[in-house]
Gaussian input, Z-matrix of N, CA and C with variables (Angstrom, degrees):
# hf/3-21g

backbone

0 1
 N
 C     1     B1
 C     2     B2     1     A1
 N     3     B3     2     A2     1     D1
 C     4     B4     3     A3     2     D2
 C     5     B5     4     A4     3     D3
 N     6     B6     5     A5     4     D4
 C     7     B7     6     A6     5     D5
 C     8     B8     7     A7     6     D6
 N     9     B9     8     A8     7     D7
 C    10    B10     9     A9     8     D8
 C    11    B11    10    A10     9     D9
 N    12    B12    11    A11    10    D10
 C    13    B13    12    A12    11    D11
 C    14    B14    13    A13    12    D12
 N    15    B15    14    A14    13    D13
 C    16    B16    15    A15    14    D14
 C    17    B17    16    A16    15    D15
 N    18    B18    17    A17    16    D16
 C    19    B19    18    A18    17    D17
 C    20    B20    19    A19    18    D18
 N    21    B21    20    A20    19    D19
 C    22    B22    21    A21    20    D20
 C    23    B23    22    A22    21    D21
 N    24    B24    23    A23    22    D22
 C    25    B25    24    A24    23    D23
 C    26    B26    25    A25    24    D24
 N    27    B27    26    A26    25    D25
 C    28    B28    27    A27    26    D26
 C    29    B29    28    A28    27    D27
 N    30    B30    29    A29    28    D28
 C    31    B31    30    A30    29    D29
 C    32    B32    31    A31    30    D30
 N    33    B33    32    A32    31    D31
 C    34    B34    33    A33    32    D32
 C    35    B35    34    A34    33    D33
 N    36    B36    35    A35    34    D34
 C    37    B37    36    A36    35    D35
 C    38    B38    37    A37    36    D36
 N    39    B39    38    A38    37    D37
 C    40    B40    39    A39    38    D38
 C    41    B41    40    A40    39    D39
 N    42    B42    41    A41    40    D40
 C    43    B43    42    A42    41    D41
 C    44    B44    43    A43    42    D42
 N    45    B45    44    A44    43    D43
 C    46    B46    45    A45    44    D44
 C    47    B47    46    A46    45    D45
 N    48    B48    47    A47    46    D46
 C    49    B49    48    A48    47    D47
 C    50    B50    49    A49    48    D48
 N    51    B51    50    A50    49    D49
 C    52    B52    51    A51    50    D50
 C    53    B53    52    A52    51    D51
 N    54    B54    53    A53    52    D52
 C    55    B55    54    A54    53    D53
 C    56    B56    55    A55    54    D54
 N    57    B57    56    A56    55    D55
 C    58    B58    57    A57    56    D56
 C    59    B59    58    A58    57    D57
 N    60    B60    59    A59    58    D58
 C    61    B61    60    A60    59    D59
 C    62    B62    61    A61    60    D60
 N    63    B63    62    A62    61    D61
 C    64    B64    63    A63    62    D62
 C    65    B65    64    A64    63    D63
 N    66    B66    65    A65    64    D64
 C    67    B67    66    A66    65    D65
 C    68    B68    67    A67    66    D66
 N    69    B69    68    A68    67    D67
 C    70    B70    69    A69    68    D68
 C    71    B71    70    A70    69    D69
 N    72    B72    71    A71    70    D70
 C    73    B73    72    A72    71    D71
 C    74    B74    73    A73    72    D72
 N    75    B75    74    A74    73    D73
 C    76    B76    75    A75    74    D74
 C    77    B77    76    A76    75    D75
 N    78    B78    77    A77    76    D76
 C    79    B79    78    A78    77    D77
 C    80    B80    79    A79    78    D78
 N    81    B81    80    A80    79    D79
 C    82    B82    81    A81    80    D80
 C    83    B83    82    A82    81    D81
 N    84    B84    83    A83    82    D82
 C    85    B85    84    A84    83    D83
 C    86    B86    85    A85    84    D84
 N    87    B87    86    A86    85    D85
 C    88    B88    87    A87    86    D86
 C    89    B89    88    A88    87    D87
 N    90    B90    89    A89    88    D88
 C    91    B91    90    A90    89    D89
 C    92    B92    91    A91    90    D90
 N    93    B93    92    A92    91    D91
 C    94    B94    93    A93    92    D92
 C    95    B95    94    A94    93    D93
 N    96    B96    95    A95    94    D94
 C    97    B97    96    A96    95    D95
 C    98    B98    97    A97    96    D96
 N    99    B99    98    A98    97    D97
 C   100   B100    99    A99    98    D98
 C   101   B101   100   A100    99    D99
 N   102   B102   101   A101   100   D100
 C   103   B103   102   A102   101   D101
 C   104   B104   103   A103   102   D102
 N   105   B105   104   A104   103   D103
 C   106   B106   105   A105   104   D104
 C   107   B107   106   A106   105   D105
 N   108   B108   107   A107   106   D106
 C   109   B109   108   A108   107   D107
 C   110   B110   109   A109   108   D108
 N   111   B111   110   A110   109   D109
 C   112   B112   111   A111   110   D110
 C   113   B113   112   A112   111   D111
 N   114   B114   113   A113   112   D112
 C   115   B115   114   A114   113   D113
 C   116   B116   115   A115   114   D114
 N   117   B117   116   A116   115   D115
 C   118   B118   117   A117   116   D116
 C   119   B119   118   A118   117   D117
 N   120   B120   119   A119   118   D118
 C   121   B121   120   A120   119   D119
 C   122   B122   121   A121   120   D120
 N   123   B123   122   A122   121   D121
 C   124   B124   123   A123   122   D122
 C   125   B125   124   A124   123   D123
 N   126   B126   125   A125   124   D124
 C   127   B127   126   A126   125   D125
 C   128   B128   127   A127   126   D126
 N   129   B129   128   A128   127   D127
 C   130   B130   129   A129   128   D128
 C   131   B131   130   A130   129   D129
 N   132   B132   131   A131   130   D130
 C   133   B133   132   A132   131   D131
 C   134   B134   133   A133   132   D132
 N   135   B135   134   A134   133   D133
 C   136   B136   135   A135   134   D134
 C   137   B137   136   A136   135   D135
 N   138   B138   137   A137   136   D136
 C   139   B139   138   A138   137   D137
 C   140   B140   139   A139   138   D138
 N   141   B141   140   A140   139   D139
 C   142   B142   141   A141   140   D140
 C   143   B143   142   A142   141   D141
 N   144   B144   143   A143   142   D142
 C   145   B145   144   A144   143   D143
 C   146   B146   145   A145   144   D144
 N   147   B147   146   A146   145   D145
 C   148   B148   147   A147   146   D146
 C   149   B149   148   A148   147   D147
 N   150   B150   149   A149   148   D148
 C   151   B151   150   A150   149   D149
 C   152   B152   151   A151   150   D150
 N   153   B153   152   A152   151   D151
 C   154   B154   153   A153   152   D152
 C   155   B155   154   A154   153   D153
 N   156   B156   155   A155   154   D154
 C   157   B157   156   A156   155   D155
 C   158   B158   157   A157   156   D156
 N   159   B159   158   A158   157   D157
 C   160   B160   159   A159   158   D158
 C   161   B161   160   A160   159   D159
 N   162   B162   161   A161   160   D160
 C   163   B163   162   A162   161   D161
 C   164   B164   163   A163   162   D162
 N   165   B165   164   A164   163   D163
 C   166   B166   165   A165   164   D164
 C   167   B167   166   A166   165   D165
 N   168   B168   167   A167   166   D166
 C   169   B169   168   A168   167   D167
 C   170   B170   169   A169   168   D168
 N   171   B171   170   A170   169   D169
 C   172   B172   171   A171   170   D170
 C   173   B173   172   A172   171   D171
 N   174   B174   173   A173   172   D172
 C   175   B175   174   A174   173   D173
 C   176   B176   175   A175   174   D174
 N   177   B177   176   A176   175   D175
 C   178   B178   177   A177   176   D176
 C   179   B179   178   A178   177   D177
 N   180   B180   179   A179   178   D178
 C   181   B181   180   A180   179   D179
 C   182   B182   181   A181   180   D180
 N   183   B183   182   A182   181   D181
 C   184   B184   183   A183   182   D182
 C   185   B185   184   A184   183   D183
 N   186   B186   185   A185   184   D184
 C   187   B187   186   A186   185   D185
 C   188   B188   187   A187   186   D186
 N   189   B189   188   A188   187   D187
 C   190   B190   189   A189   188   D188
 C   191   B191   190   A190   189   D189
 N   192   B192   191   A191   190   D190
 C   193   B193   192   A192   191   D191
 C   194   B194   193   A193   192   D192
 N   195   B195   194   A194   193   D193
 C   196   B196   195   A195   194   D194
 C   197   B197   196   A196   195   D195
 N   198   B198   197   A197   196   D196
 C   199   B199   198   A198   197   D197
 C   200   B200   199   A199   198   D198
 N   201   B201   200   A200   199   D199
 C   202   B202   201   A201   200   D200
 C   203   B203   202   A202   201   D201
 N   204   B204   203   A203   202   D202
 C   205   B205   204   A204   203   D203
 C   206   B206   205   A205   204   D204
 N   207   B207   206   A206   205   D205
 C   208   B208   207   A207   206   D206
 C   209   B209   208   A208   207   D207
 N   210   B210   209   A209   208   D208
 C   211   B211   210   A210   209   D209
 C   212   B212   211   A211   210   D210
 N   213   B213   212   A212   211   D211
 C   214   B214   213   A213   212   D212
 C   215   B215   214   A214   213   D213
 N   216   B216   215   A215   214   D214
 C   217   B217   216   A216   215   D215
 C   218   B218   217   A217   216   D216
 N   219   B219   218   A218   217   D217
 C   220   B220   219   A219   218   D218
 C   221   B221   220   A220   219   D219
 N   222   B222   221   A221   220   D220
 C   223   B223   222   A222   221   D221
 C   224   B224   223   A223   222   D222
 N   225   B225   224   A224   223   D223
 C   226   B226   225   A225   224   D224
 C   227   B227   226   A226   225   D225
 N   228   B228   227   A227   226   D226
 C   229   B229   228   A228   227   D227
 C   230   B230   229   A229   228   D228
 N   231   B231   230   A230   229   D229
 C   232   B232   231   A231   230   D230
 C   233   B233   232   A232   231   D231
 N   234   B234   233   A233   232   D232
 C   235   B235   234   A234   233   D233
 C   236   B236   235   A235   234   D234
 N   237   B237   236   A236   235   D235
 C   238   B238   237   A237   236   D236
 C   239   B239   238   A238   237   D237
 N   240   B240   239   A239   238   D238
 C   241   B241   240   A240   239   D239
 C   242   B242   241   A241   240   D240
 N   243   B243   242   A242   241   D241
 C   244   B244   243   A243   242   D242
 C   245   B245   244   A244   243   D243
 N   246   B246   245   A245   244   D244
 C   247   B247   246   A246   245   D245
 C   248   B248   247   A247   246   D246
 N   249   B249   248   A248   247   D247
 C   250   B250   249   A249   248   D248
 C   251   B251   250   A250   249   D249
 N   252   B252   251   A251   250   D250
 C   253   B253   252   A252   251   D251
 C   254   B254   253   A253   252   D252
 N   255   B255   254   A254   253   D253
 C   256   B256   255   A255   254   D254
 C   257   B257   256   A256   255   D255
 N   258   B258   257   A257   256   D256
 C   259   B259   258   A258   257   D257
 C   260   B260   259   A259   258   D258
 N   261   B261   260   A260   259   D259
 C   262   B262   261   A261   260   D260
 C   263   B263   262   A262   261   D261
 N   264   B264   263   A263   262   D262
 C   265   B265   264   A264   263   D263
 C   266   B266   265   A265   264   D264
 N   267   B267   266   A266   265   D265
 C   268   B268   267   A267   266   D266
 C   269   B269   268   A268   267   D267
 N   270   B270   269   A269   268   D268
 C   271   B271   270   A270   269   D269
 C   272   B272   271   A271   270   D270
 N   273   B273   272   A272   271   D271
 C   274   B274   273   A273   272   D272
 C   275   B275   274   A274   273   D273
 N   276   B276   275   A275   274   D274
 C   277   B277   276   A276   275   D275
 C   278   B278   277   A277   276   D276
 N   279   B279   278   A278   277   D277
 C   280   B280   279   A279   278   D278
 C   281   B281   280   A280   279   D279
 N   282   B282   281   A281   280   D280
 C   283   B283   282   A282   281   D281
 C   284   B284   283   A283   282   D282
 N   285   B285   284   A284   283   D283
 C   286   B286   285   A285   284   D284
 C   287   B287   286   A286   285   D285
 N   288   B288   287   A287   286   D286
 C   289   B289   288   A288   287   D287
 C   290   B290   289   A289   288   D288
 N   291   B291   290   A290   289   D289
 C   292   B292   291   A291   290   D290
 C   293   B293   292   A292   291   D291
 N   294   B294   293   A293   292   D292
 C   295   B295   294   A294   293   D293
 C   296   B296   295   A295   294   D294
 N   297   B297   296   A296   295   D295
 C   298   B298   297   A297   296   D296
 C   299   B299   298   A298   297   D297

   B1=1.4429
   B2=1.5316
   B3=1.3450
   B4=1.4610
   B5=1.5140
   B6=1.3129
   B7=1.4549
   B8=1.5265
   B9=1.3201
   B10=1.4644
   B11=1.5299
   B12=1.3296
   B13=1.4593
   B14=1.5229
   B15=1.3152
   B16=1.4599
   B17=1.5311
   B18=1.3396
   B19=1.4682
   B20=1.5267
   B21=1.3292
   B22=1.4584
   B23=1.5206
   B24=1.3015
   B25=1.4548
   B26=1.5237
   B27=1.2947
   B28=1.4550
   B29=1.5318
   B30=1.3321
   B31=1.4642
   B32=1.5311
   B33=1.3143
   B34=1.4645
   B35=1.5309
   B36=1.3241
   B37=1.4623
   B38=1.5251
   B39=1.3407
   B40=1.4636
   B41=1.5201
   B42=1.3323
   B43=1.4600
   B44=1.5238
   B45=1.3255
   B46=1.4669
   B47=1.5284
   B48=1.3153
   B49=1.4682
   B50=1.5245
   B51=1.3252
   B52=1.4609
   B53=1.5285
   B54=1.3119
   B55=1.4649
   B56=1.5293
   B57=1.3226
   B58=1.4684
   B59=1.5158
   B60=1.3062
   B61=1.4675
   B62=1.5196
   B63=1.3229
   B64=1.4627
   B65=1.5183
   B66=1.3059
   B67=1.4628
   B68=1.5210
   B69=1.3297
   B70=1.4591
   B71=1.5247
   B72=1.3214
   B73=1.4626
   B74=1.5255
   B75=1.3116
   B76=1.4693
   B77=1.5218
   B78=1.3281
   B79=1.4623
   B80=1.5328
   B81=1.3198
   B82=1.4654
   B83=1.5182
   B84=1.3411
   B85=1.4656
   B86=1.5168
   B87=1.3065
   B88=1.4549
   B89=1.5155
   B90=1.3105
   B91=1.4576
   B92=1.5249
   B93=1.3337
   B94=1.4665
   B95=1.5333
   B96=1.3278
   B97=1.4680
   B98=1.5230
   B99=1.3221
   B100=1.4620
   B101=1.5232
   B102=1.3146
   B103=1.4633
   B104=1.5268
   B105=1.3260
   B106=1.4692
   B107=1.5290
   B108=1.3269
   B109=1.4668
   B110=1.5234
   B111=1.3153
   B112=1.4679
   B113=1.5273
   B114=1.3295
   B115=1.4657
   B116=1.5215
   B117=1.3145
   B118=1.4654
   B119=1.5206
   B120=1.3226
   B121=1.4652
   B122=1.5217
   B123=1.3206
   B124=1.4660
   B125=1.5301
   B126=1.3127
   B127=1.4622
   B128=1.5300
   B129=1.3262
   B130=1.4630
   B131=1.5255
   B132=1.3116
   B133=1.4634
   B134=1.5209
   B135=1.3189
   B136=1.4651
   B137=1.5261
   B138=1.3177
   B139=1.4697
   B140=1.5262
   B141=1.3216
   B142=1.4606
   B143=1.5292
   B144=1.3236
   B145=1.4671
   B146=1.5327
   B147=1.3277
   B148=1.4589
   B149=1.5274
   B150=1.3004
   B151=1.4636
   B152=1.5275
   B153=1.3270
   B154=1.4640
   B155=1.5243
   B156=1.3106
   B157=1.4626
   B158=1.5244
   B159=1.3091
   B160=1.4657
   B161=1.5197
   B162=1.3216
   B163=1.4714
   B164=1.5281
   B165=1.3202
   B166=1.4657
   B167=1.5176
   B168=1.3253
   B169=1.4625
   B170=1.5265
   B171=1.3188
   B172=1.4648
   B173=1.5278
   B174=1.3240
   B175=1.4640
   B176=1.5198
   B177=1.3253
   B178=1.4635
   B179=1.5276
   B180=1.3339
   B181=1.4713
   B182=1.5291
   B183=1.3343
   B184=1.4668
   B185=1.5288
   B186=1.3294
   B187=1.4626
   B188=1.5257
   B189=1.3168
   B190=1.4627
   B191=1.5254
   B192=1.3241
   B193=1.4620
   B194=1.5293
   B195=1.3232
   B196=1.4709
   B197=1.5236
   B198=1.3124
   B199=1.4592
   B200=1.5286
   B201=1.3289
   B202=1.4634
   B203=1.5241
   B204=1.3204
   B205=1.4644
   B206=1.5306
   B207=1.3114
   B208=1.4618
   B209=1.5266
   B210=1.3352
   B211=1.4604
   B212=1.5318
   B213=1.3334
   B214=1.4667
   B215=1.5280
   B216=1.3205
   B217=1.4592
   B218=1.5321
   B219=1.3214
   B220=1.4607
   B221=1.5372
   B222=1.3114
   B223=1.4675
   B224=1.5206
   B225=1.3101
   B226=1.4645
   B227=1.5266
   B228=1.3229
   B229=1.4629
   B230=1.5268
   B231=1.3353
   B232=1.4617
   B233=1.5285
   B234=1.3238
   B235=1.4640
   B236=1.5283
   B237=1.3278
   B238=1.4673
   B239=1.5239
   B240=1.3473
   B241=1.4656
   B242=1.5259
   B243=1.3237
   B244=1.4632
   B245=1.5272
   B246=1.3149
   B247=1.4688
   B248=1.5154
   B249=1.3252
   B250=1.4658
   B251=1.5233
   B252=1.3230
   B253=1.4616
   B254=1.5231
   B255=1.3113
   B256=1.4701
   B257=1.5263
   B258=1.3187
   B259=1.4732
   B260=1.5268
   B261=1.3301
   B262=1.4646
   B263=1.5095
   B264=1.3257
   B265=1.4627
   B266=1.5235
   B267=1.3206
   B268=1.4727
   B269=1.5276
   B270=1.3178
   B271=1.4611
   B272=1.5272
   B273=1.3195
   B274=1.4599
   B275=1.5224
   B276=1.3115
   B277=1.4602
   B278=1.5280
   B279=1.3286
   B280=1.4651
   B281=1.5245
   B282=1.3047
   B283=1.4573
   B284=1.5211
   B285=1.3235
   B286=1.4589
   B287=1.5161
   B288=1.3320
   B289=1.4594
   B290=1.5302
   B291=1.3340
   B292=1.4646
   B293=1.5249
   B294=1.3161
   B295=1.4698
   B296=1.5208
   B297=1.3175
   B298=1.4843
   B299=1.4884
   A1=111.11
   A2=116.96
   A3=120.04
   A4=111.44
   A5=115.64
   A6=121.99
   A7=108.28
   A8=117.67
   A9=121.13
   A10=111.79
   A11=118.47
   A12=121.08
   A13=111.66
   A14=117.72
   A15=122.12
   A16=109.80
   A17=117.05
   A18=119.42
   A19=110.56
   A20=115.70
   A21=120.21
   A22=112.26
   A23=117.30
   A24=120.39
   A25=110.14
   A26=115.71
   A27=120.69
   A28=110.43
   A29=116.57
   A30=120.58
   A31=111.15
   A32=117.76
   A33=120.76
   A34=110.98
   A35=116.71
   A36=120.74
   A37=110.46
   A38=115.97
   A39=120.67
   A40=110.44
   A41=117.00
   A42=120.95
   A43=111.70
   A44=117.30
   A45=120.41
   A46=110.65
   A47=116.62
   A48=120.67
   A49=110.23
   A50=116.66
   A51=121.48
   A52=111.21
   A53=116.66
   A54=121.00
   A55=110.45
   A56=116.76
   A57=120.29
   A58=111.38
   A59=117.66
   A60=122.08
   A61=110.87
   A62=117.47
   A63=119.15
   A64=111.12
   A65=117.95
   A66=120.82
   A67=110.26
   A68=117.17
   A69=121.90
   A70=111.44
   A71=117.56
   A72=120.95
   A73=111.69
   A74=117.34
   A75=120.00
   A76=109.96
   A77=116.78
   A78=120.53
   A79=111.04
   A80=116.48
   A81=120.69
   A82=112.04
   A83=117.08
   A84=120.50
   A85=114.58
   A86=118.47
   A87=120.38
   A88=112.79
   A89=115.60
   A90=122.31
   A91=111.21
   A92=117.97
   A93=120.82
   A94=113.42
   A95=117.93
   A96=119.51
   A97=110.99
   A98=116.98
   A99=120.07
   A100=110.87
   A101=115.55
   A102=119.96
   A103=111.10
   A104=117.20
   A105=119.67
   A106=112.34
   A107=117.55
   A108=120.18
   A109=109.55
   A110=115.96
   A111=119.96
   A112=111.07
   A113=116.01
   A114=120.22
   A115=110.04
   A116=116.78
   A117=121.24
   A118=111.53
   A119=116.22
   A120=120.47
   A121=110.80
   A122=116.75
   A123=119.93
   A124=111.19
   A125=116.37
   A126=120.38
   A127=111.30
   A128=117.59
   A129=119.93
   A130=110.82
   A131=117.08
   A132=120.70
   A133=110.16
   A134=117.24
   A135=121.91
   A136=111.18
   A137=116.87
   A138=120.80
   A139=112.87
   A140=117.40
   A141=120.63
   A142=112.28
   A143=117.46
   A144=121.40
   A145=109.02
   A146=118.11
   A147=120.42
   A148=114.05
   A149=118.53
   A150=122.44
   A151=108.91
   A152=117.24
   A153=121.75
   A154=112.92
   A155=118.01
   A156=120.10
   A157=111.41
   A158=117.01
   A159=120.55
   A160=109.76
   A161=116.68
   A162=121.17
   A163=110.44
   A164=118.09
   A165=120.48
   A166=111.44
   A167=116.79
   A168=119.83
   A169=109.71
   A170=116.83
   A171=120.47
   A172=111.14
   A173=116.27
   A174=120.37
   A175=111.94
   A176=116.16
   A177=119.34
   A178=110.93
   A179=115.26
   A180=118.98
   A181=110.40
   A182=118.17
   A183=118.77
   A184=111.64
   A185=116.97
   A186=119.12
   A187=109.70
   A188=115.74
   A189=119.84
   A190=111.17
   A191=117.41
   A192=121.00
   A193=109.83
   A194=116.99
   A195=120.32
   A196=110.58
   A197=116.74
   A198=119.84
   A199=111.00
   A200=116.16
   A201=119.72
   A202=112.52
   A203=116.94
   A204=120.14
   A205=109.38
   A206=116.56
   A207=122.49
   A208=111.46
   A209=116.16
   A210=121.01
   A211=109.26
   A212=117.27
   A213=120.13
   A214=114.81
   A215=117.78
   A216=119.54
   A217=112.97
   A218=117.14
   A219=120.73
   A220=109.12
   A221=115.79
   A222=122.40
   A223=112.72
   A224=117.53
   A225=120.88
   A226=111.72
   A227=117.91
   A228=120.67
   A229=111.00
   A230=117.25
   A231=120.27
   A232=110.41
   A233=116.09
   A234=120.50
   A235=110.02
   A236=116.93
   A237=120.12
   A238=111.65
   A239=117.37
   A240=120.44
   A241=109.62
   A242=116.44
   A243=120.26
   A244=110.94
   A245=116.75
   A246=120.51
   A247=112.17
   A248=116.90
   A249=119.84
   A250=110.92
   A251=116.81
   A252=120.04
   A253=109.96
   A254=116.34
   A255=119.72
   A256=110.65
   A257=117.14
   A258=119.78
   A259=110.63
   A260=116.66
   A261=120.23
   A262=112.09
   A263=116.60
   A264=120.52
   A265=110.31
   A266=117.98
   A267=120.94
   A268=110.39
   A269=116.32
   A270=120.93
   A271=110.70
   A272=116.28
   A273=120.44
   A274=111.39
   A275=116.65
   A276=121.18
   A277=110.95
   A278=116.68
   A279=120.72
   A280=111.41
   A281=116.27
   A282=120.14
   A283=111.81
   A284=116.84
   A285=120.57
   A286=112.81
   A287=116.59
   A288=121.21
   A289=109.15
   A290=116.50
   A291=117.90
   A292=111.01
   A293=116.22
   A294=120.13
   A295=109.08
   A296=114.40
   A297=118.94
   A298=111.23
   D1=-48.86
   D2=-179.15
   D3=-88.09
   D4=162.84
   D5=177.82
   D6=-73.71
   D7=123.32
   D8=-176.22
   D9=-67.26
   D10=-17.61
   D11=178.58
   D12=-76.49
   D13=-19.10
   D14=179.99
   D15=-81.85
   D16=138.24
   D17=176.23
   D18=-60.11
   D19=136.25
   D20=-175.98
   D21=-104.48
   D22=-48.80
   D23=-177.23
   D24=-84.58
   D25=163.66
   D26=177.70
   D27=-59.95
   D28=-41.05
   D29=178.85
   D30=-64.54
   D31=-41.21
   D32=177.04
   D33=-63.56
   D34=-40.23
   D35=177.29
   D36=-63.10
   D37=-43.34
   D38=178.24
   D39=-60.77
   D40=-48.81
   D41=-178.38
   D42=-60.89
   D43=-38.62
   D44=178.55
   D45=-66.77
   D46=-43.86
   D47=178.78
   D48=-65.27
   D49=-41.43
   D50=179.92
   D51=-60.54
   D52=-42.87
   D53=179.69
   D54=-61.59
   D55=-41.28
   D56=178.68
   D57=-68.79
   D58=-43.41
   D59=-176.31
   D60=-64.58
   D61=-46.95
   D62=-176.66
   D63=-64.77
   D64=-37.08
   D65=177.41
   D66=-69.58
   D67=-47.11
   D68=-178.52
   D69=-62.60
   D70=-43.04
   D71=-176.60
   D72=-62.87
   D73=-42.70
   D74=179.22
   D75=-63.27
   D76=-39.37
   D77=179.25
   D78=-63.53
   D79=-38.47
   D80=-176.48
   D81=-84.79
   D82=-45.68
   D83=-169.84
   D84=-102.43
   D85=-5.63
   D86=178.67
   D87=84.78
   D88=-164.61
   D89=-176.68
   D90=-65.49
   D91=127.78
   D92=-179.12
   D93=-57.65
   D94=-34.34
   D95=-179.97
   D96=-62.18
   D97=-41.06
   D98=177.78
   D99=-65.78
   D100=-45.23
   D101=-178.81
   D102=-61.43
   D103=-47.61
   D104=-177.35
   D105=-70.83
   D106=-27.26
   D107=173.74
   D108=-65.72
   D109=-44.19
   D110=178.17
   D111=-63.06
   D112=-46.10
   D113=-179.83
   D114=-60.02
   D115=-45.98
   D116=-179.06
   D117=-60.03
   D118=-42.84
   D119=179.69
   D120=-62.88
   D121=-47.67
   D122=-179.12
   D123=-71.01
   D124=-35.59
   D125=-178.86
   D126=-65.28
   D127=-31.07
   D128=178.83
   D129=-63.05
   D130=-30.08
   D131=175.48
   D132=-77.63
   D133=-45.40
   D134=178.98
   D135=-58.65
   D136=-34.24
   D137=-178.67
   D138=-63.89
   D139=-11.78
   D140=175.80
   D141=-76.12
   D142=-14.81
   D143=179.70
   D144=-66.43
   D145=124.20
   D146=-176.85
   D147=-75.04
   D148=-15.34
   D149=-177.90
   D150=-90.41
   D151=112.10
   D152=-173.74
   D153=-60.49
   D154=-41.86
   D155=-178.49
   D156=-70.06
   D157=-44.83
   D158=177.30
   D159=-63.62
   D160=-38.98
   D161=178.76
   D162=-58.14
   D163=-40.92
   D164=179.97
   D165=-68.61
   D166=-38.54
   D167=176.69
   D168=-63.92
   D169=-45.66
   D170=177.84
   D171=-60.85
   D172=-36.48
   D173=177.49
   D174=-61.07
   D175=-40.44
   D176=177.41
   D177=-67.52
   D178=-38.21
   D179=178.72
   D180=-63.49
   D181=-44.44
   D182=-178.52
   D183=-66.95
   D184=-28.91
   D185=174.42
   D186=-61.23
   D187=-44.97
   D188=179.55
   D189=-68.01
   D190=-38.47
   D191=178.10
   D192=-63.13
   D193=-42.50
   D194=178.59
   D195=-59.98
   D196=-37.99
   D197=177.61
   D198=-69.52
   D199=-36.94
   D200=179.41
   D201=-66.78
   D202=-26.42
   D203=175.49
   D204=-58.80
   D205=-41.75
   D206=-179.67
   D207=-75.86
   D208=-41.75
   D209=-173.16
   D210=-135.71
   D211=77.68
   D212=-174.10
   D213=-66.64
   D214=-13.78
   D215=179.73
   D216=-96.33
   D217=12.41
   D218=-178.99
   D219=-84.15
   D220=97.19
   D221=-173.62
   D222=-56.57
   D223=-38.15
   D224=-177.85
   D225=-57.21
   D226=-39.75
   D227=178.97
   D228=-67.04
   D229=-38.42
   D230=177.01
   D231=-62.78
   D232=-42.32
   D233=178.86
   D234=-64.53
   D235=-40.66
   D236=177.97
   D237=-61.73
   D238=-42.12
   D239=177.29
   D240=-58.50
   D241=-45.19
   D242=178.62
   D243=-62.18
   D244=-41.34
   D245=179.86
   D246=-64.04
   D247=-44.80
   D248=178.31
   D249=-66.29
   D250=-36.26
   D251=176.57
   D252=-62.39
   D253=-42.79
   D254=178.11
   D255=-63.45
   D256=-38.97
   D257=176.58
   D258=-59.01
   D259=-40.98
   D260=177.95
   D261=-61.93
   D262=-44.09
   D263=179.03
   D264=-67.31
   D265=-38.36
   D266=176.43
   D267=-60.01
   D268=-44.46
   D269=179.48
   D270=-61.21
   D271=-47.13
   D272=179.27
   D273=-63.52
   D274=-38.51
   D275=178.72
   D276=-64.00
   D277=-43.62
   D278=177.99
   D279=-61.13
   D280=-36.57
   D281=179.79
   D282=-68.50
   D283=-29.33
   D284=-179.48
   D285=-82.03
   D286=-20.90
   D287=-178.32
   D288=-82.40
   D289=120.70
   D290=178.76
   D291=-65.12
   D292=134.99
   D293=178.21
   D294=-77.61
   D295=145.78
   D296=-177.54
   D297=-113.27

């Protein structure tokens, strides 16, 4: 009934998606060694933040910034930075709101 070329099991679907993602990511973000070196360098500064939750949000932002260094015209990364920034402001806002 189904097309035999289409992945059938969950594992087959995962493997097919993984193959596409790893190829696509290298094309967009460049060599992983360069990207992770940049992330590590920036993350060492972010790790100085004493607030664990904010530190994790900043960590996600620097990941996106490291990718933007390689591909500054990648709109999705810019949107992600904005989204993580909004998450940080949401967190801070919740902390300022007295619980009832």
